[in-house]
C-alpha positions in Angstrom: 297.8 -84.4 64.2 301.5 -85.1 63.5 300.7 -85.2 59.8 298.6 -82.1 59.7 295.5 -84.1 58.9 293.4 -82.8 61.8 291.6 -79.6 61.0 290.7 -77.1 63.8 287.0 -78.1 63.9 287.9 -81.8 64.3 290.5 -80.8 66.9 287.9 -78.9 68.8 285.5 -81.9 68.6 288.2 -84.2 70.0 288.9 -81.7 72.9 285.2 -81.6 73.6 285.0 -85.4 73.6 287.9 -85.6 75.9 286.3 -83.2 78.4 283.1 -85.3 78.4 285.1 -88.5 79.0 287.2 -86.9 81.7 284.0 -85.8 83.5 282.9 -89.4 83.8 286.3 -91.2 84.3 288.0 -88.3 86.1 291.3 -89.2 84.4 292.7 -85.7 85.0 291.1 -84.7 88.4 293.9 -82.2 89.2 293.1 -80.3 86.0 289.5 -79.7 87.0 290.2 -79.3 90.7 293.1 -76.8 90.6 292.9 -74.9 87.3 290.4 -72.1 86.9 288.0 -72.5 84.1 289.3 -69.4 82.2 292.8 -70.8 82.3 291.5 -74.1 80.9 289.8 -72.2 78.2 293.0 -70.3 77.3 294.9 -73.6 77.1 292.3 -75.2 74.9 292.3 -72.1 72.6 296.0 -72.4 72.4 295.8 -76.1 71.5 293.3 -75.2 68.8 295.5 -72.4 67.4 298.4 -74.9 67.2 296.2 -77.4 65.4 295.4 -74.6 62.9 299.1 -73.8 62.7 298.4 -70.3 63.9 301.6 -70.1 65.9 301.4 -66.3 66.4 298.0 -66.8 68.2 299.4 -69.8 70.1 302.3 -67.6 71.3 299.9 -64.9 72.4 297.9 -67.3 74.4 301.0 -68.8 76.0 302.1 -65.3 77.0 298.6 -64.6 78.5 298.8 -67.8 80.5 302.3 -66.9 81.7 301.1 -63.4 82.7 298.4 -65.2 84.8 301.0 -67.4 86.5 300.7 -70.6 84.4 303.3 -72.4 82.3 302.3 -74.4 79.3 304.8 -76.8 77.6 304.4 -78.8 74.5 305.4 -82.5 74.9 305.2 -85.6 72.7 302.1 -86.4 74.7 300.4 -83.0 74.2 300.6 -79.8 76.1 301.2 -79.8 79.8 299.8 -77.0 82.0 301.3 -76.2 85.4 301.2 -73.4 87.9 304.4 -71.5 88.0 306.3 -71.4 91.2 305.5 -68.3 93.3 302.2 -67.7 91.4 
């Protein structure tokens, strides 16, 4: 990903793979337990937009998440989604 060698379809395939693995191993239980499905979908769409270098769409999705009370931050380990205080 860092070298721009992962196209959007491969990125989506990796996200799908991760979701299947997480369903079995429950590595991110708080994500499934606390985050509504539509918020998870918006976050995944944003990740795909970033992989496609569609930063305008990525910003739109970040703003939509913010309007719904969620903060998404990009870190060296990937994006982190948290509920904003007071939301």
